[in-house]
N, C-alpha and C positions, 0 to 999 in steps of 0.2 A: 504494500500500500504506500502510495506517495504521501509524504508528510506535508507537502504544499501543493495540493491539487489545484488545477485551474477550474474554477466554478463557472457556471453559466452567466453569473452576474459580472464577472471580471471585465468583459469588453464594455459594458455599460459604465462601470466605475472608471475605466480608463477614459472613456468619452467625457464624463463629467469632470475629471481632473484636467484633461486637455482644455476643456472649455474654461475652467478656472484659471489655467495657465495663460490663456489668451486674455482673459479679463485682467489679470495681473499686469501683463505687458501693456495693455491699454491704460491702466491706472498709472503706471510709471510715465508713459508718454503724456498723460493728462496733467500730471503734477509738474513735469518738466516744461510744459507748454506755456504758461500755467492755465488751467481750466477752473471753472467755478467749483468751490468746495462741495456743493450739492451734487454735482455730476460725479465727482470722485467718490463721495460717500455712497452714491447709488451703485457704482461699480464695486466698491468694497463689499456692499451688502450682497451683490450677486456672487462674488467670490466666496463669501462666507457660506451662503446657502448651497452653492455647488459642492463645496468641501463637506459640509454637514450631511448633505444627501449621499455623497459617496461613502462617507463613514457609516451612515445608517444602513445603506445597502450592503456594505461589506460585513457589518456585524450580523445583520439578519441572515445573510447567506452563510456565515460561519455557524450560527446557531442551528440552522436548518440542515446543514450538510456535514458539519465536522463534530458536532457534540452528540 
């Protein structure tokens, strides 16, 4: 048995994290430009939600398939 199997949800998690990575890049550009704080805060919220959802999906997948 593989100790670190690839589960069905892993591609979805990777997609979410790549989306968050794109948002982070946008935020850096927005801060360097500079852009209004509200726009930066909205992007930060999007990154936070994407990471939180990836974490939630990973934990649920682990509970269902590894425990």
